[in-house]
Residue frames as a rotation matrix with the C-alpha (Angstrom) as fourth column:
GLN 1
-0.142 -0.750 -0.645 -12.08
0.747 0.346 -0.567 -3.58
0.649 -0.563 0.512 -17.47
VAL 2
0.908 0.408 0.097 -12.43
0.212 -0.645 0.734 -1.80
0.362 -0.646 -0.672 -14.15
GLN 3
-0.194 -0.962 0.192 -9.54
0.209 -0.232 -0.950 0.22
0.959 -0.144 0.246 -12.76
LEU 4
0.837 0.438 -0.329 -9.13
0.367 -0.003 0.930 0.30
0.406 -0.899 -0.164 -9.00
VAL 5
-0.232 -0.894 0.383 -6.89
0.067 -0.408 -0.911 2.43
0.970 -0.186 0.154 -6.81
GLU 6
0.513 0.368 -0.776 -6.72
0.744 0.260 0.616 1.86
0.428 -0.893 -0.140 -3.05
SER 7
-0.308 -0.602 0.737 -5.75
-0.105 -0.749 -0.655 4.41
0.946 -0.278 0.167 -0.45
GLY 8
0.503 0.576 0.645 -5.93
-0.591 -0.315 0.742 4.94
0.630 -0.754 0.182 3.28
GLY 9
0.632 -0.314 -0.709 -3.47
0.528 0.844 0.096 2.41
0.568 -0.434 0.699 4.62
GLY 10
0.229 -0.618 0.752 -0.94
-0.546 -0.721 -0.427 3.22
0.806 -0.313 -0.502 7.31
LEU 11
-0.638 -0.507 -0.579 0.49
0.284 0.544 -0.789 2.45
0.716 -0.668 -0.203 10.72
VAL 12
0.180 0.792 0.584 -2.09
-0.562 -0.404 0.722 2.21
0.807 -0.458 0.372 13.49
GLN 13
-0.766 -0.381 0.518 -1.98
-0.636 0.333 -0.696 1.09
0.092 -0.863 -0.497 17.11
ALA 14
-0.749 0.502 -0.433 -3.95
0.444 0.865 0.234 -1.94
0.492 -0.017 -0.871 18.17
GLY 15
-0.345 0.741 -0.577 -7.48
0.784 -0.111 -0.611 -1.01
-0.517 -0.663 -0.542 19.09
GLY 16
-0.565 0.066 -0.823 -7.59
-0.259 -0.961 0.101 1.83
-0.783 0.270 0.560 16.62
SER 17
0.449 0.778 0.439 -9.59
0.374 0.282 -0.883 2.24
-0.811 0.561 -0.165 13.44
LEU 18
-0.709 -0.629 -0.319 -8.79
-0.095 -0.363 0.927 2.76
-0.698 0.688 0.198 9.81
ARG 19
0.508 0.861 0.030 -10.82
-0.014 0.043 -0.999 3.44
-0.861 0.507 0.034 6.69
LEU 20
-0.658 -0.694 0.293 -9.57
0.238 0.177 0.955 2.22
-0.715 0.698 0.049 3.35
SER 21
0.340 0.751 -0.566 -10.93
-0.406 -0.426 -0.809 3.56
-0.848 0.505 0.160 0.09
CYS 22
-0.488 -0.392 0.780 -10.99
0.545 0.561 0.623 2.17
-0.682 0.729 -0.060 -3.42
ALA 23
-0.092 0.393 -0.915 -11.57
-0.561 -0.779 -0.279 4.53
-0.823 0.488 0.292 -6.34
LEU 24
-0.137 0.191 0.972 -13.22
0.537 0.839 -0.089 2.86
-0.832 0.510 -0.218 -9.32
SER 25
0.033 0.186 -0.982 -13.25
-0.670 -0.725 -0.160 3.79
-0.742 0.663 0.100 -12.99
GLY 26
-0.809 -0.560 -0.178 -13.52
-0.444 0.383 0.810 2.38
-0.386 0.734 -0.559 -16.47
ARG 27
-0.816 0.552 -0.170 -16.86
0.258 0.612 0.748 0.62
0.517 0.566 -0.642 -16.75
THR 28
0.004 0.896 0.443 -20.49
-0.725 -0.303 0.619 0.83
0.689 -0.324 0.648 -15.80
LEU 29
-0.798 -0.571 0.193 -20.47
-0.505 0.459 -0.731 -0.82
0.328 -0.681 -0.654 -12.41
ASN 30
0.020 0.923 0.383 -24.07
-0.999 0.003 0.045 -1.96
0.040 -0.384 0.922 -11.96
ALA 31
0.798 0.307 -0.518 -23.28
-0.377 0.926 -0.032 -5.56
0.469 0.221 0.855 -12.81
TYR 32
-0.102 -0.960 -0.259 -20.24
-0.123 0.271 -0.955 -5.78
0.987 -0.066 -0.146 -10.58
PHE 33
0.928 0.124 -0.351 -19.31
0.325 0.191 0.926 -6.95
0.182 -0.974 0.137 -7.12
MET 34
0.275 -0.860 0.430 -16.43
-0.506 -0.510 -0.695 -5.26
0.817 -0.026 -0.576 -5.34
GLY 35
0.811 -0.032 -0.584 -14.32
0.410 0.742 0.530 -7.30
0.417 -0.669 0.615 -3.01
TRP 36
0.451 -0.739 0.500 -11.69
-0.851 -0.525 -0.008 -6.62
0.268 -0.422 -0.866 -0.40
PHE 37
0.779 -0.356 -0.517 -8.86
0.353 0.929 -0.108 -9.08
0.518 -0.099 0.849 0.15
ARG 38
0.660 -0.665 0.351 -5.77
-0.750 -0.554 0.360 -9.03
-0.045 -0.501 -0.864 2.30
GLN 39
0.711 -0.533 -0.459 -2.43
0.275 0.811 -0.516 -10.78
0.647 0.241 0.724 2.25
ALA 40
0.846 -0.468 0.254 -0.11
-0.430 -0.318 0.845 -10.95
-0.315 -0.824 -0.470 5.22
PRO 41
0.028 -0.927 -0.373 3.60
-0.984 0.040 -0.173 -11.71
0.175 0.372 -0.912 4.79
GLY 42
-0.862 -0.504 0.058 4.13
-0.507 0.856 -0.099 -15.40
0.000 -0.114 -0.993 4.20
LYS 43
-0.457 0.781 0.425 0.42
0.117 0.527 -0.842 -16.13
-0.882 -0.335 -0.332 3.97
GLU 44
-0.637 0.331 0.696 -2.05
0.768 0.200 0.608 -16.67
0.062 0.922 -0.382 1.18
ARG 45
-0.868 0.408 0.283 -4.40
-0.324 -0.898 0.299 -13.97
0.376 0.167 0.911 0.06
GLU 46
-0.759 0.599 -0.255 -7.57
0.599 0.490 -0.633 -13.96
-0.254 -0.633 -0.731 2.14
PHE 47
-0.303 0.771 0.559 -11.09
0.435 -0.410 0.801 -12.86
0.848 0.487 -0.212 1.23
VAL 48
-0.988 -0.018 -0.152 -12.31
0.140 -0.499 -0.855 -10.15
-0.061 -0.866 0.496 3.60
GLY 49
-0.182 0.977 -0.113 -15.69
0.383 -0.035 -0.923 -9.22
-0.906 -0.211 -0.368 2.18
SER 50
-0.861 -0.045 0.507 -17.61
0.504 -0.214 0.837 -7.93
0.071 0.976 0.207 -0.80
ILE 51
-0.315 0.790 -0.526 -20.43
0.016 -0.550 -0.835 -5.62
-0.949 -0.271 0.161 -1.79
SER 52
-0.127 0.355 0.926 -22.76
0.970 0.240 0.041 -5.61
-0.208 0.904 -0.374 -4.76
TRP 53
-0.946 -0.325 -0.011 -22.59
0.315 -0.924 0.219 -2.32
-0.081 0.204 0.976 -6.57
SER 54
-0.567 0.770 0.294 -26.24
0.032 -0.335 0.942 -2.18
0.823 0.543 0.165 -7.57
GLY 55
0.442 0.885 -0.150 -27.92
0.145 0.095 0.985 -3.15
0.885 -0.457 -0.086 -4.32
GLY 56
-0.007 -0.541 0.841 -25.21
-0.778 -0.525 -0.345 -2.71
0.628 -0.657 -0.417 -1.72
ARG 57
0.940 0.340 -0.024 -25.56
-0.258 0.757 0.600 -6.25
0.222 -0.558 0.800 -0.38
THR 58
0.084 -0.967 0.242 -22.53
-0.949 -0.152 -0.276 -7.18
0.304 -0.206 -0.930 1.68
ASP 59
0.906 0.028 -0.423 -20.84
0.052 0.983 0.175 -10.44
0.421 -0.180 0.889 2.53
TYR 60
0.355 -0.788 0.504 -18.00
-0.905 -0.424 -0.024 -10.94
0.233 -0.447 -0.864 5.04
ALA 61
-0.218 -0.521 -0.826 -15.52
-0.040 0.850 -0.525 -13.58
0.975 -0.081 -0.206 6.03
ASP 62
0.676 0.530 -0.513 -16.37
0.427 0.285 0.858 -15.00
0.601 -0.799 -0.034 9.44
SER 63
-0.034 -0.819 -0.572 -13.00
0.988 0.060 -0.145 -13.87
0.153 -0.570 0.807 10.78
VAL 64
-0.908 -0.371 0.196 -13.84
0.361 -0.929 -0.083 -10.18
0.213 -0.004 0.977 10.30
LYS 65
-0.030 0.978 0.204 -17.57
0.490 -0.163 0.856 -10.00
0.871 0.126 -0.475 10.98
GLY 66
0.689 0.413 -0.596 -18.42
0.720 -0.295 0.628 -7.33
0.084 -0.862 -0.500 13.49
ARG 67
0.136 -0.714 -0.687 -15.20
0.470 -0.564 0.679 -5.34
-0.872 -0.415 0.259 13.00
PHE 68
-0.883 -0.464 0.063 -15.11
0.236 -0.325 0.916 -4.73
-0.405 0.824 0.397 9.24
THR 69
0.230 0.967 -0.106 -17.71
0.345 -0.183 -0.921 -2.82
-0.910 0.176 -0.375 7.29
ILE 70
-0.785 -0.414 0.461 -17.83
0.553 -0.132 0.823 -2.40
-0.280 0.900 0.333 3.52
SER 71
0.277 0.859 -0.431 -19.79
0.351 -0.508 -0.787 0.41
-0.895 0.067 -0.441 1.92
ARG 72
-0.454 -0.414 0.789 -20.01
0.886 -0.118 0.449 2.11
-0.093 0.903 0.420 -1.43
ASP 73
-0.118 0.362 -0.924 -20.63
0.032 -0.929 -0.368 5.63
-0.993 -0.073 0.098 -2.65
VAL 74
0.225 0.290 0.930 -22.31
0.857 0.395 -0.330 5.42
-0.463 0.872 -0.159 -6.03
ALA 75
0.979 0.195 -0.058 -21.97
0.153 -0.894 -0.421 9.15
-0.134 0.404 -0.905 -6.70
LYS 76
0.495 -0.861 -0.114 -18.23
-0.772 -0.496 0.398 9.11
-0.399 -0.109 -0.910 -6.06
ASN 77
0.732 -0.179 -0.657 -17.55
-0.333 0.748 -0.575 5.64
0.595 0.640 0.487 -7.53
THR 78
-0.393 -0.872 0.291 -15.76
-0.727 0.101 -0.679 4.52
0.563 -0.478 -0.674 -4.41
VAL 79
0.608 0.441 -0.659 -15.85
0.109 0.777 0.620 1.51
0.786 -0.449 0.425 -2.14
SER 80
-0.012 -0.588 0.809 -14.69
-0.818 -0.460 -0.347 1.73
0.576 -0.666 -0.475 1.45
LEU 81
0.228 0.003 -0.974 -13.54
0.429 0.897 0.103 -0.71
0.874 -0.441 0.203 4.08
GLN 82
0.290 -0.059 0.955 -13.92
-0.753 -0.630 0.189 0.47
0.591 -0.774 -0.227 7.67
ILE 83
0.050 -0.366 -0.929 -11.81
0.380 0.867 -0.322 -1.53
0.924 -0.337 0.182 10.11
ASN 84
0.453 0.171 0.875 -12.42
-0.675 -0.575 0.462 -1.12
0.582 -0.800 -0.146 13.83
SER 85
0.743 -0.185 0.643 -10.70
-0.518 0.449 0.728 -2.59
-0.424 -0.874 0.238 16.88
LEU 86
0.571 -0.571 -0.590 -7.59
-0.563 0.250 -0.787 -3.29
0.597 0.782 -0.178 14.86
LYS 87
0.854 -0.333 0.400 -5.42
-0.104 0.645 0.757 -6.20
-0.510 -0.688 0.516 15.90
PRO 88
-0.096 -0.967 -0.234 -1.78
-0.657 -0.115 0.745 -6.93
-0.748 0.225 -0.625 15.07
GLU 89
-0.499 -0.078 0.863 -2.98
0.356 0.890 0.286 -9.90
-0.790 0.450 -0.416 13.02
ASP 90
0.701 0.711 0.046 -4.82
0.388 -0.327 -0.862 -7.48
-0.598 0.622 -0.506 10.73
THR 91
0.056 -0.775 -0.629 -1.42
-0.507 -0.565 0.651 -6.38
-0.860 0.283 -0.425 9.44
ALA 92
-0.032 0.004 0.999 -1.45
0.712 0.702 0.020 -7.06
-0.701 0.713 -0.026 5.71
THR 93
-0.949 -0.073 -0.305 -1.61
-0.178 -0.675 0.716 -5.55
-0.258 0.734 0.628 2.29
TYR 94
-0.157 0.977 0.143 -5.25
0.257 0.180 -0.950 -4.88
-0.954 -0.112 -0.279 1.49
TYR 95
-0.982 -0.171 0.078 -6.53
0.095 -0.096 0.991 -5.15
-0.162 0.981 0.111 -2.05
CYS 96
-0.034 0.965 -0.261 -9.69
-0.467 -0.246 -0.849 -4.01
-0.884 0.093 0.459 -3.73
ALA 97
-0.944 -0.248 0.218 -10.98
0.044 0.561 0.827 -6.14
-0.327 0.790 -0.518 -6.61
ALA 98
-0.174 0.906 -0.387 -13.91
-0.828 -0.347 -0.440 -6.31
-0.533 0.244 0.810 -9.01
ARG 99
-0.920 -0.014 0.391 -15.82
0.181 0.870 0.459 -9.17
-0.347 0.493 -0.798 -10.57
ARG 100
-0.632 0.748 -0.203 -18.84
-0.619 -0.330 0.713 -9.29
0.466 0.576 0.672 -12.81
ALA 101
-0.064 0.727 0.684 -22.05
-0.830 0.342 -0.441 -10.71
-0.555 -0.596 0.581 -11.41
GLY 102
0.887 0.461 -0.026 -22.33
-0.413 0.768 -0.489 -14.38
-0.205 0.445 0.872 -12.31
VAL 103
0.425 -0.838 -0.343 -18.57
-0.105 0.331 -0.938 -14.78
0.899 0.435 0.052 -12.56
SER 104
0.882 0.000 -0.471 -16.77
0.434 0.386 0.814 -16.32
0.182 -0.922 0.340 -9.60
SER 105
0.028 -0.978 -0.208 -13.30
0.993 0.004 0.114 -14.89
-0.111 -0.210 0.971 -10.12
TYR 106
0.681 0.068 -0.729 -12.16
0.179 -0.981 0.075 -11.33
-0.710 -0.182 -0.680 -9.60
ALA 107
0.543 -0.413 0.731 -10.63
0.837 0.199 -0.510 -10.07
0.065 0.889 0.454 -12.84
SER 108
0.288 -0.401 0.870 -9.58
0.147 -0.879 -0.454 -6.56
0.946 0.259 -0.195 -11.86
TRP 109
0.459 -0.254 -0.852 -7.32
0.886 0.201 0.417 -5.67
0.065 -0.946 0.317 -8.95
GLY 110
0.931 -0.242 0.274 -5.86
-0.263 -0.964 0.042 -2.60
0.254 -0.111 -0.961 -7.38
GLN 111
0.146 -0.982 -0.117 -2.23
-0.233 0.081 -0.969 -2.23
0.961 0.169 -0.217 -6.41
GLY 112
0.285 0.043 -0.958 -2.90
0.777 0.575 0.257 -2.68
0.561 -0.817 0.130 -2.70
THR 113
0.251 -0.219 0.943 -2.45
-0.471 -0.879 -0.079 -0.53
0.846 -0.424 -0.323 0.38
GLN 114
-0.415 -0.568 -0.711 -0.41
0.322 0.639 -0.699 -1.53
0.851 -0.519 -0.083 3.42
VAL 115
0.595 0.546 0.590 -1.96
-0.468 -0.361 0.806 -1.70
0.654 -0.756 0.041 6.87
THR 116
-0.366 -0.747 -0.555 0.37
0.249 0.496 -0.832 -2.21
0.897 -0.443 0.004 9.81
VAL 117
0.690 0.649 0.321 -1.00
-0.218 -0.236 0.947 -2.60
0.690 -0.724 -0.021 13.32
SER 118
-0.444 -0.894 0.062 1.39
-0.245 0.055 -0.968 -2.16
0.862 -0.445 -0.244 16.23
SER 119
0.263 0.528 -0.808 0.79
0.594 0.571 0.566 -3.84
0.760 -0.629 -0.164 19.58
């Protein structure tokens, strides 16, 4: 089981930037993918993007391509989500999650961090 703790959320004006972090612990991570999801009030949880721990290959939802960047720091066991040109519709709780390679579902989740974008 992987433990995940997100941080870095807050209140930001539209057009600004924010960097979310996810601290990872508990297992050897080479066979894992780390994903970022978000859930806005009254809406379903939405996939934002993911990164493979071993090779750093990234994948993004079409809705965030060009503004969101996922990276990982192997030495620090962290995954980051850089969000640029924030929009009010980016307001949501952002979650970090982990899944094993070859498994489609994310089994481990963080507690989430709130991002609020003011217009």
